[in-house]
N, CA, C and O atoms as a Maestro MAE file, in Angstrom:
{
 s_m_m2io_version
 :::
 2.0.0
}

f_m_ct {
 s_m_title
 :::
 protein
 m_atom[292] {
  # First column is atom index #
  i_m_mmod_type
  r_m_x_coord
  r_m_y_coord
  r_m_z_coord
  i_m_residue_number
  s_m_chain_name
  s_m_pdb_residue_name
  s_m_pdb_atom_name
  i_m_atomic_number
  :::
  1 25 98.628 97.762 92.729 1 A "UNK " " N  " 7
  2 3 99.849 97.861 93.890 1 A "UNK " " CA " 6
  3 2 99.603 97.870 94.705 1 A "UNK " " C  " 6
  4 15 98.536 98.237 95.196 1 A "UNK " " O  " 8
  5 25 100.739 97.361 95.284 2 A "UNK " " N  " 7
  6 3 100.886 97.306 96.830 2 A "UNK " " CA " 6
  7 2 101.888 97.778 97.986 2 A "UNK " " C  " 6
  8 15 102.911 98.287 97.528 2 A "UNK " " O  " 8
  9 25 101.850 97.746 98.804 3 A "UNK " " N  " 7
  10 3 102.805 98.310 99.567 3 A "UNK " " CA " 6
  11 2 103.592 96.797 100.552 3 A "UNK " " C  " 6
  12 15 103.163 95.885 101.259 3 A "UNK " " O  " 8
  13 25 104.853 97.239 100.075 4 A "UNK " " N  " 7
  14 3 106.189 96.197 100.512 4 A "UNK " " CA " 6
  15 2 106.340 96.154 102.231 4 A "UNK " " C  " 6
  16 15 105.886 97.017 102.982 4 A "UNK " " O  " 8
  17 25 107.084 94.943 102.646 5 A "UNK " " N  " 7
  18 3 107.056 95.319 103.769 5 A "UNK " " CA " 6
  19 2 108.459 96.438 104.145 5 A "UNK " " C  " 6
  20 15 108.872 97.265 103.332 5 A "UNK " " O  " 8
  21 25 108.831 96.310 105.032 6 A "UNK " " N  " 7
  22 3 109.767 96.977 105.353 6 A "UNK " " CA " 6
  23 2 111.470 96.649 104.544 6 A "UNK " " C  " 6
  24 15 112.112 95.655 104.884 6 A "UNK " " O  " 8
  25 25 112.031 97.679 103.433 7 A "UNK " " N  " 7
  26 3 113.023 97.803 103.048 7 A "UNK " " CA " 6
  27 2 114.364 97.717 104.051 7 A "UNK " " C  " 6
  28 15 114.300 98.417 105.061 7 A "UNK " " O  " 8
  29 25 115.311 97.086 103.895 8 A "UNK " " N  " 7
  30 3 116.277 96.890 104.488 8 A "UNK " " CA " 6
  31 2 117.012 99.184 104.362 8 A "UNK " " C  " 6
  32 15 117.069 99.895 103.359 8 A "UNK " " O  " 8
  33 25 117.270 99.423 105.377 9 A "UNK " " N  " 7
  34 3 117.803 100.542 105.428 9 A "UNK " " CA " 6
  35 2 119.313 101.154 104.625 9 A "UNK " " C  " 6
  36 15 119.384 102.374 104.475 9 A "UNK " " O  " 8
  37 25 120.103 100.565 104.291 10 A "UNK " " N  " 7
  38 3 120.475 100.644 103.004 10 A "UNK " " CA " 6
  39 2 120.213 101.005 101.376 10 A "UNK " " C  " 6
  40 15 120.739 101.715 100.519 10 A "UNK " " O  " 8
  41 25 118.925 99.954 101.495 11 A "UNK " " N  " 7
  42 3 118.144 100.378 99.981 11 A "UNK " " CA " 6
  43 2 117.273 101.482 100.321 11 A "UNK " " C  " 6
  44 15 117.368 102.608 99.834 11 A "UNK " " O  " 8
  45 25 116.625 101.202 100.972 12 A "UNK " " N  " 7
  46 3 115.871 102.964 101.568 12 A "UNK " " CA " 6
  47 2 116.357 104.196 101.205 12 A "UNK " " C  " 6
  48 15 115.968 105.224 100.650 12 A "UNK " " O  " 8
  49 25 117.368 103.725 101.722 13 A "UNK " " N  " 7
  50 3 118.319 105.032 101.502 13 A "UNK " " CA " 6
  51 2 118.342 105.566 100.227 13 A "UNK " " C  " 6
  52 15 117.924 106.602 99.710 13 A "UNK " " O  " 8
  53 25 119.119 104.293 99.748 14 A "UNK " " N  " 7
  54 3 120.049 104.690 98.058 14 A "UNK " " CA " 6
  55 2 118.333 104.754 97.073 14 A "UNK " " C  " 6
  56 15 118.437 104.546 95.864 14 A "UNK " " O  " 8
  57 25 117.136 104.983 97.538 15 A "UNK " " N  " 7
  58 3 116.136 104.817 96.593 15 A "UNK " " CA " 6
  59 2 115.432 106.345 96.945 15 A "UNK " " C  " 6
  60 15 115.028 107.138 96.095 15 A "UNK " " O  " 8
  61 25 115.389 106.577 98.739 16 A "UNK " " N  " 7
  62 3 115.055 108.298 98.751 16 A "UNK " " CA " 6
  63 2 116.126 108.991 97.954 16 A "UNK " " C  " 6
  64 15 115.636 110.082 97.662 16 A "UNK " " O  " 8
  65 25 117.400 108.908 97.429 17 A "UNK " " N  " 7
  66 3 118.353 109.446 96.905 17 A "UNK " " CA " 6
  67 2 118.255 109.813 95.317 17 A "UNK " " C  " 6
  68 15 118.747 110.650 94.559 17 A "UNK " " O  " 8
  69 25 117.375 108.758 95.241 18 A "UNK " " N  " 7
  70 3 116.570 109.073 93.603 18 A "UNK " " CA " 6
  71 2 117.473 108.001 92.719 18 A "UNK " " C  " 6
  72 15 118.008 108.383 91.678 18 A "UNK " " O  " 8
  73 25 117.657 106.228 93.330 19 A "UNK " " N  " 7
  74 3 118.128 106.022 93.088 19 A "UNK " " CA " 6
  75 2 117.715 104.947 92.420 19 A "UNK " " C  " 6
  76 15 116.947 104.377 93.196 19 A "UNK " " O  " 8
  77 25 117.791 104.260 91.297 20 A "UNK " " N  " 7
  78 3 116.740 103.177 91.316 20 A "UNK " " CA " 6
  79 2 117.438 101.958 91.808 20 A "UNK " " C  " 6
  80 15 118.663 101.989 91.693 20 A "UNK " " O  " 8
  81 25 116.865 100.800 92.379 21 A "UNK " " N  " 7
  82 3 117.472 99.705 92.901 21 A "UNK " " CA " 6
  83 2 117.006 98.426 92.215 21 A "UNK " " C  " 6
  84 15 115.779 98.321 92.196 21 A "UNK " " O  " 8
  85 25 117.944 97.039 91.424 22 A "UNK " " N  " 7
  86 3 117.560 96.369 90.887 22 A "UNK " " CA " 6
  87 2 117.622 95.319 92.435 22 A "UNK " " C  " 6
  88 15 118.419 95.389 93.370 22 A "UNK " " O  " 8
  89 25 116.564 94.476 92.244 23 A "UNK " " N  " 7
  90 3 116.153 92.873 92.694 23 A "UNK " " CA " 6
  91 2 116.423 91.979 91.535 23 A "UNK " " C  " 6
  92 15 115.658 91.864 90.577 23 A "UNK " " O  " 8
  93 25 117.367 91.457 91.652 24 A "UNK " " N  " 7
  94 3 117.175 90.398 89.764 24 A "UNK " " CA " 6
  95 2 116.989 88.995 90.563 24 A "UNK " " C  " 6
  96 15 116.833 88.018 89.830 24 A "UNK " " O  " 8
  97 25 116.982 88.738 92.083 25 A "UNK " " N  " 7
  98 3 116.890 87.546 92.503 25 A "UNK " " CA " 6
  99 2 115.584 87.153 92.593 25 A "UNK " " C  " 6
  100 15 115.232 85.974 92.555 25 A "UNK " " O  " 8
  101 25 114.437 88.619 92.779 26 A "UNK " " N  " 7
  102 3 112.758 88.576 93.298 26 A "UNK " " CA " 6
  103 2 112.468 88.980 91.685 26 A "UNK " " C  " 6
  104 15 111.280 89.227 91.478 26 A "UNK " " O  " 8
  105 25 113.229 89.075 90.665 27 A "UNK " " N  " 7
  106 3 112.752 89.796 89.634 27 A "UNK " " CA " 6
  107 2 112.035 91.238 89.701 27 A "UNK " " C  " 6
  108 15 111.056 91.599 89.048 27 A "UNK " " O  " 8
  109 25 112.712 91.917 90.581 28 A "UNK " " N  " 7
  110 3 111.848 93.424 90.833 28 A "UNK " " CA " 6
  111 2 112.956 94.311 91.151 28 A "UNK " " C  " 6
  112 15 114.060 93.944 91.552 28 A "UNK " " O  " 8
  113 25 112.596 95.443 90.952 29 A "UNK " " N  " 7
  114 3 112.963 96.378 91.462 29 A "UNK " " CA " 6
  115 2 112.377 97.705 92.270 29 A "UNK " " C  " 6
  116 15 111.165 97.858 92.117 29 A "UNK " " O  " 8
  117 25 113.011 98.644 93.068 30 A "UNK " " N  " 7
  118 3 112.353 99.230 93.989 30 A "UNK " " CA " 6
  119 2 112.791 100.429 93.284 30 A "UNK " " C  " 6
  120 15 113.979 100.546 92.986 30 A "UNK " " O  " 8
  121 25 111.844 101.428 92.958 31 A "UNK " " N  " 7
  122 3 111.934 102.843 92.154 31 A "UNK " " CA " 6
  123 2 111.772 103.980 93.127 31 A "UNK " " C  " 6
  124 15 111.114 103.753 94.142 31 A "UNK " " O  " 8
  125 25 112.110 104.760 93.008 32 A "UNK " " N  " 7
  126 3 111.839 106.037 94.086 32 A "UNK " " CA " 6
  127 2 110.519 106.765 93.170 32 A "UNK " " C  " 6
  128 15 110.600 106.934 91.953 32 A "UNK " " O  " 8
  129 25 109.156 107.203 94.097 33 A "UNK " " N  " 7
  130 3 107.805 107.367 94.200 33 A "UNK " " CA " 6
  131 2 107.487 108.574 93.176 33 A "UNK " " C  " 6
  132 15 106.386 108.726 92.645 33 A "UNK " " O  " 8
  133 25 108.692 109.477 92.956 34 A "UNK " " N  " 7
  134 3 108.356 110.137 91.460 34 A "UNK " " CA " 6
  135 2 108.702 109.266 90.195 34 A "UNK " " C  " 6
  136 15 108.144 109.708 89.191 34 A "UNK " " O  " 8
  137 25 109.460 108.165 89.974 35 A "UNK " " N  " 7
  138 3 109.303 107.605 89.097 35 A "UNK " " CA " 6
  139 2 108.311 106.309 88.961 35 A "UNK " " C  " 6
  140 15 108.117 105.659 87.934 35 A "UNK " " O  " 8
  141 25 107.831 106.130 90.029 36 A "UNK " " N  " 7
  142 3 106.510 105.304 89.710 36 A "UNK " " CA " 6
  143 2 105.411 106.353 89.351 36 A "UNK " " C  " 6
  144 15 104.505 105.955 88.619 36 A "UNK " " O  " 8
  145 25 105.383 107.850 89.849 37 A "UNK " " N  " 7
  146 3 104.076 108.577 89.586 37 A "UNK " " CA " 6
  147 2 104.214 108.428 87.836 37 A "UNK " " C  " 6
  148 15 103.289 108.175 87.064 37 A "UNK " " O  " 8
  149 25 105.617 108.661 87.498 38 A "UNK " " N  " 7
  150 3 105.773 108.873 85.605 38 A "UNK " " CA " 6
  151 2 105.221 107.803 85.115 38 A "UNK " " C  " 6
  152 15 104.479 107.942 84.144 38 A "UNK " " O  " 8
  153 25 105.446 106.522 85.655 39 A "UNK " " N  " 7
  154 3 105.134 105.260 84.801 39 A "UNK " " CA " 6
  155 2 103.526 105.298 84.719 39 A "UNK " " C  " 6
  156 15 102.916 105.087 83.671 39 A "UNK " " O  " 8
  157 25 102.828 105.635 86.125 40 A "UNK " " N  " 7
  158 3 101.597 105.637 85.995 40 A "UNK " " CA " 6
  159 2 100.584 106.517 85.173 40 A "UNK " " C  " 6
  160 15 99.455 106.137 84.865 40 A "UNK " " O  " 8
  161 25 101.299 108.127 84.758 41 A "UNK " " N  " 7
  162 3 101.085 108.997 83.896 41 A "UNK " " CA " 6
  163 2 101.091 108.813 82.373 41 A "UNK " " C  " 6
  164 15 100.359 109.108 81.428 41 A "UNK " " O  " 8
  165 25 102.595 108.004 82.636 42 A "UNK " " N  " 7
  166 3 102.338 107.168 81.131 42 A "UNK " " CA " 6
  167 2 101.361 106.301 80.612 42 A "UNK " " C  " 6
  168 15 100.904 106.663 79.529 42 A "UNK " " O  " 8
  169 25 100.897 105.218 81.100 43 A "UNK " " N  " 7
  170 3 100.097 104.386 81.043 43 A "UNK " " CA " 6
  171 2 98.613 104.713 81.263 43 A "UNK " " C  " 6
  172 15 97.749 103.903 80.931 43 A "UNK " " O  " 8
  173 25 98.259 106.114 81.924 44 A "UNK " " N  " 7
  174 3 96.846 106.505 82.132 44 A "UNK " " CA " 6
  175 2 97.025 107.123 80.378 44 A "UNK " " C  " 6
  176 15 96.227 106.974 79.453 44 A "UNK " " O  " 8
  177 25 98.113 107.703 80.377 45 A "UNK " " N  " 7
  178 3 97.707 108.314 78.770 45 A "UNK " " CA " 6
  179 2 97.932 107.600 77.370 45 A "UNK " " C  " 6
  180 15 97.738 108.047 76.240 45 A "UNK " " O  " 8
  181 25 98.420 106.304 77.796 46 A "UNK " " N  " 7
  182 3 98.241 104.760 76.831 46 A "UNK " " CA " 6
  183 2 97.253 104.648 76.935 46 A "UNK " " C  " 6
  184 15 96.677 104.199 75.943 46 A "UNK " " O  " 8
  185 25 96.696 104.858 77.743 47 A "UNK " " N  " 7
  186 3 95.192 103.939 77.986 47 A "UNK " " CA " 6
  187 2 94.258 105.005 77.593 47 A "UNK " " C  " 6
  188 15 93.194 104.622 77.107 47 A "UNK " " O  " 8
  189 25 94.484 106.466 77.729 48 A "UNK " " N  " 7
  190 3 93.311 107.088 77.070 48 A "UNK " " CA " 6
  191 2 93.468 107.462 75.564 48 A "UNK " " C  " 6
  192 15 92.498 107.888 74.939 48 A "UNK " " O  " 8
  193 25 94.830 107.286 74.917 49 A "UNK " " N  " 7
  194 3 94.758 107.124 73.473 49 A "UNK " " CA " 6
  195 2 94.639 105.979 73.001 49 A "UNK " " C  " 6
  196 15 94.973 106.013 71.817 49 A "UNK " " O  " 8
  197 25 94.259 104.731 73.393 50 A "UNK " " N  " 7
  198 3 93.781 103.665 73.293 50 A "UNK " " CA " 6
  199 2 92.255 103.632 73.090 50 A "UNK " " C  " 6
  200 15 91.829 102.988 72.132 50 A "UNK " " O  " 8
  201 25 91.352 104.298 73.943 51 A "UNK " " N  " 7
  202 3 90.414 104.378 74.472 51 A "UNK " " CA " 6
  203 2 90.122 105.601 73.360 51 A "UNK " " C  " 6
  204 15 89.395 105.148 72.476 51 A "UNK " " O  " 8
  205 25 90.473 107.062 73.118 52 A "UNK " " N  " 7
  206 3 90.034 107.426 71.783 52 A "UNK " " CA " 6
  207 2 90.039 106.703 70.477 52 A "UNK " " C  " 6
  208 15 89.095 106.870 69.704 52 A "UNK " " O  " 8
  209 25 91.066 105.883 70.161 53 A "UNK " " N  " 7
  210 3 90.896 105.329 69.111 53 A "UNK " " CA " 6
  211 2 90.074 104.261 68.651 53 A "UNK " " C  " 6
  212 15 89.646 104.108 67.507 53 A "UNK " " O  " 8
  213 25 89.820 103.244 70.049 54 A "UNK " " N  " 7
  214 3 88.390 102.579 70.077 54 A "UNK " " CA " 6
  215 2 87.426 103.410 69.531 54 A "UNK " " C  " 6
  216 15 86.907 103.152 68.444 54 A "UNK " " O  " 8
  217 25 87.083 104.582 70.324 55 A "UNK " " N  " 7
  218 3 85.892 105.057 70.315 55 A "UNK " " CA " 6
  219 2 85.740 106.180 68.527 55 A "UNK " " C  " 6
  220 15 84.651 106.472 68.033 55 A "UNK " " O  " 8
  221 25 86.760 106.484 68.074 56 A "UNK " " N  " 7
  222 3 87.120 106.521 66.714 56 A "UNK " " CA " 6
  223 2 86.588 105.766 65.631 56 A "UNK " " C  " 6
  224 15 85.824 106.322 64.843 56 A "UNK " " O  " 8
  225 25 86.914 104.507 65.487 57 A "UNK " " N  " 7
  226 3 86.271 103.388 64.967 57 A "UNK " " CA " 6
  227 2 84.932 103.332 64.884 57 A "UNK " " C  " 6
  228 15 84.389 102.880 63.876 57 A "UNK " " O  " 8
  229 25 84.351 103.714 65.769 58 A "UNK " " N  " 7
  230 3 82.592 103.660 65.663 58 A "UNK " " CA " 6
  231 2 82.464 102.249 65.902 58 A "UNK " " C  " 6
  232 15 83.339 101.530 66.384 58 A "UNK " " O  " 8
  233 25 81.356 101.915 65.548 59 A "UNK " " N  " 7
  234 3 80.474 100.593 65.457 59 A "UNK " " CA " 6
  235 2 79.494 100.437 66.670 59 A "UNK " " C  " 6
  236 15 79.234 101.489 67.254 59 A "UNK " " O  " 8
  237 25 78.884 99.242 67.162 60 A "UNK " " N  " 7
  238 3 78.153 99.242 68.454 60 A "UNK " " CA " 6
  239 2 78.620 99.351 69.273 60 A "UNK " " C  " 6
  240 15 79.831 99.149 69.358 60 A "UNK " " O  " 8
  241 25 77.840 99.743 70.318 61 A "UNK " " N  " 7
  242 3 78.218 99.838 71.580 61 A "UNK " " CA " 6
  243 2 77.030 99.162 72.793 61 A "UNK " " C  " 6
  244 15 75.911 98.650 72.750 61 A "UNK " " O  " 8
  245 25 77.567 99.351 73.347 62 A "UNK " " N  " 7
  246 3 76.903 97.619 74.761 62 A "UNK " " CA " 6
  247 2 76.685 98.741 76.073 62 A "UNK " " C  " 6
  248 15 77.647 99.479 76.286 62 A "UNK " " O  " 8
  249 25 75.595 98.885 76.862 63 A "UNK " " N  " 7
  250 3 75.473 99.605 78.165 63 A "UNK " " CA " 6
  251 2 76.280 98.501 79.010 63 A "UNK " " C  " 6
  252 15 76.114 97.288 78.881 63 A "UNK " " O  " 8
  253 25 76.910 98.931 79.629 64 A "UNK " " N  " 7
  254 3 77.683 98.266 80.961 64 A "UNK " " CA " 6
  255 2 77.080 96.982 81.901 64 A "UNK " " C  " 6
  256 15 77.737 96.163 82.544 64 A "UNK " " O  " 8
  257 25 75.402 97.102 81.742 65 A "UNK " " N  " 7
  258 3 74.527 96.159 82.339 65 A "UNK " " CA " 6
  259 2 74.517 95.012 81.375 65 A "UNK " " C  " 6
  260 15 74.692 93.831 81.678 65 A "UNK " " O  " 8
  261 25 74.276 95.528 80.096 66 A "UNK " " N  " 7
  262 3 74.693 94.159 78.983 66 A "UNK " " CA " 6
  263 2 75.904 93.162 79.080 66 A "UNK " " C  " 6
  264 15 75.965 91.933 79.108 66 A "UNK " " O  " 8
  265 25 77.224 94.564 79.137 67 A "UNK " " N  " 7
  266 3 78.251 93.284 79.336 67 A "UNK " " CA " 6
  267 2 78.672 92.591 80.364 67 A "UNK " " C  " 6
  268 15 79.388 91.595 80.250 67 A "UNK " " O  " 8
  269 25 78.245 93.080 81.498 68 A "UNK " " N  " 7
  270 3 77.919 92.445 82.799 68 A "UNK " " CA " 6
  271 2 77.227 91.122 82.721 68 A "UNK " " C  " 6
  272 15 77.723 90.097 83.189 68 A "UNK " " O  " 8
  273 25 76.229 91.165 82.201 69 A "UNK " " N  " 7
  274 3 75.303 89.665 81.768 69 A "UNK " " CA " 6
  275 2 75.740 89.041 81.017 69 A "UNK " " C  " 6
  276 15 75.513 87.845 81.198 69 A "UNK " " O  " 8
  277 25 76.675 89.429 79.646 70 A "UNK " " N  " 7
  278 3 76.926 88.874 79.119 70 A "UNK " " CA " 6
  279 2 78.414 88.061 79.711 70 A "UNK " " C  " 6
  280 15 78.705 86.908 79.392 70 A "UNK " " O  " 8
  281 25 79.084 88.765 80.448 71 A "UNK " " N  " 7
  282 3 79.956 88.175 81.096 71 A "UNK " " CA " 6
  283 2 79.899 87.171 82.639 71 A "UNK " " C  " 6
  284 15 80.713 86.566 83.336 71 A "UNK " " O  " 8
  285 25 78.581 87.410 82.638 72 A "UNK " " N  " 7
  286 3 77.643 86.044 83.904 72 A "UNK " " CA " 6
  287 2 78.697 87.323 85.434 72 A "UNK " " C  " 6
  288 15 79.385 86.810 86.317 72 A "UNK " " O  " 8
  289 25 78.509 88.779 85.304 73 A "UNK " " N  " 7
  290 3 78.985 89.126 86.304 73 A "UNK " " CA " 6
  291 2 78.170 89.522 87.543 73 A "UNK " " C  " 6
  292 15 78.743 89.881 88.571 73 A "UNK " " O  " 8
  :::
 }
 m_bond[291] {
  # First column is bond index #
  i_m_from
  i_m_to
  i_m_order
  :::
  1 1 2 1
  2 2 3 1
  3 3 4 2
  4 3 5 1
  5 5 6 1
  6 6 7 1
  7 7 8 2
  8 7 9 1
  9 9 10 1
  10 10 11 1
  11 11 12 2
  12 11 13 1
  13 13 14 1
  14 14 15 1
  15 15 16 2
  16 15 17 1
  17 17 18 1
  18 18 19 1
  19 19 20 2
  20 19 21 1
  21 21 22 1
  22 22 23 1
  23 23 24 2
  24 23 25 1
  25 25 26 1
  26 26 27 1
  27 27 28 2
  28 27 29 1
  29 29 30 1
  30 30 31 1
  31 31 32 2
  32 31 33 1
  33 33 34 1
  34 34 35 1
  35 35 36 2
  36 35 37 1
  37 37 38 1
  38 38 39 1
  39 39 40 2
  40 39 41 1
  41 41 42 1
  42 42 43 1
  43 43 44 2
  44 43 45 1
  45 45 46 1
  46 46 47 1
  47 47 48 2
  48 47 49 1
  49 49 50 1
  50 50 51 1
  51 51 52 2
  52 51 53 1
  53 53 54 1
  54 54 55 1
  55 55 56 2
  56 55 57 1
  57 57 58 1
  58 58 59 1
  59 59 60 2
  60 59 61 1
  61 61 62 1
  62 62 63 1
  63 63 64 2
  64 63 65 1
  65 65 66 1
  66 66 67 1
  67 67 68 2
  68 67 69 1
  69 69 70 1
  70 70 71 1
  71 71 72 2
  72 71 73 1
  73 73 74 1
  74 74 75 1
  75 75 76 2
  76 75 77 1
  77 77 78 1
  78 78 79 1
  79 79 80 2
  80 79 81 1
  81 81 82 1
  82 82 83 1
  83 83 84 2
  84 83 85 1
  85 85 86 1
  86 86 87 1
  87 87 88 2
  88 87 89 1
  89 89 90 1
  90 90 91 1
  91 91 92 2
  92 91 93 1
  93 93 94 1
  94 94 95 1
  95 95 96 2
  96 95 97 1
  97 97 98 1
  98 98 99 1
  99 99 100 2
  100 99 101 1
  101 101 102 1
  102 102 103 1
  103 103 104 2
  104 103 105 1
  105 105 106 1
  106 106 107 1
  107 107 108 2
  108 107 109 1
  109 109 110 1
  110 110 111 1
  111 111 112 2
  112 111 113 1
  113 113 114 1
  114 114 115 1
  115 115 116 2
  116 115 117 1
  117 117 118 1
  118 118 119 1
  119 119 120 2
  120 119 121 1
  121 121 122 1
  122 122 123 1
  123 123 124 2
  124 123 125 1
  125 125 126 1
  126 126 127 1
  127 127 128 2
  128 127 129 1
  129 129 130 1
  130 130 131 1
  131 131 132 2
  132 131 133 1
  133 133 134 1
  134 134 135 1
  135 135 136 2
  136 135 137 1
  137 137 138 1
  138 138 139 1
  139 139 140 2
  140 139 141 1
  141 141 142 1
  142 142 143 1
  143 143 144 2
  144 143 145 1
  145 145 146 1
  146 146 147 1
  147 147 148 2
  148 147 149 1
  149 149 150 1
  150 150 151 1
  151 151 152 2
  152 151 153 1
  153 153 154 1
  154 154 155 1
  155 155 156 2
  156 155 157 1
  157 157 158 1
  158 158 159 1
  159 159 160 2
  160 159 161 1
  161 161 162 1
  162 162 163 1
  163 163 164 2
  164 163 165 1
  165 165 166 1
  166 166 167 1
  167 167 168 2
  168 167 169 1
  169 169 170 1
  170 170 171 1
  171 171 172 2
  172 171 173 1
  173 173 174 1
  174 174 175 1
  175 175 176 2
  176 175 177 1
  177 177 178 1
  178 178 179 1
  179 179 180 2
  180 179 181 1
  181 181 182 1
  182 182 183 1
  183 183 184 2
  184 183 185 1
  185 185 186 1
  186 186 187 1
  187 187 188 2
  188 187 189 1
  189 189 190 1
  190 190 191 1
  191 191 192 2
  192 191 193 1
  193 193 194 1
  194 194 195 1
  195 195 196 2
  196 195 197 1
  197 197 198 1
  198 198 199 1
  199 199 200 2
  200 199 201 1
  201 201 202 1
  202 202 203 1
  203 203 204 2
  204 203 205 1
  205 205 206 1
  206 206 207 1
  207 207 208 2
  208 207 209 1
  209 209 210 1
  210 210 211 1
  211 211 212 2
  212 211 213 1
  213 213 214 1
  214 214 215 1
  215 215 216 2
  216 215 217 1
  217 217 218 1
  218 218 219 1
  219 219 220 2
  220 219 221 1
  221 221 222 1
  222 222 223 1
  223 223 224 2
  224 223 225 1
  225 225 226 1
  226 226 227 1
  227 227 228 2
  228 227 229 1
  229 229 230 1
  230 230 231 1
  231 231 232 2
  232 231 233 1
  233 233 234 1
  234 234 235 1
  235 235 236 2
  236 235 237 1
  237 237 238 1
  238 238 239 1
  239 239 240 2
  240 239 241 1
  241 241 242 1
  242 242 243 1
  243 243 244 2
  244 243 245 1
  245 245 246 1
  246 246 247 1
  247 247 248 2
  248 247 249 1
  249 249 250 1
  250 250 251 1
  251 251 252 2
  252 251 253 1
  253 253 254 1
  254 254 255 1
  255 255 256 2
  256 255 257 1
  257 257 258 1
  258 258 259 1
  259 259 260 2
  260 259 261 1
  261 261 262 1
  262 262 263 1
  263 263 264 2
  264 263 265 1
  265 265 266 1
  266 266 267 1
  267 267 268 2
  268 267 269 1
  269 269 270 1
  270 270 271 1
  271 271 272 2
  272 271 273 1
  273 273 274 1
  274 274 275 1
  275 275 276 2
  276 275 277 1
  277 277 278 1
  278 278 279 1
  279 279 280 2
  280 279 281 1
  281 281 282 1
  282 282 283 1
  283 283 284 2
  284 283 285 1
  285 285 286 1
  286 286 287 1
  287 287 288 2
  288 287 289 1
  289 289 290 1
  290 290 291 1
  291 291 292 2
  :::
 }
}
């Protein structure tokens, strides 16, 4: 996540008031911080569920050191 440049005052005010503002020419949107936090929480829960599912499958494990070596990192 990155921090944007200063928003125009009218857009910043709309977002502060809880509005989601689309910027179609940029293919982007500006959302209230609470919305961003909720999206991050949803992503974290999805990641945790995927990790639990992968662990439940069992199978061979590999250490981080071996993985890094295989990846050439």
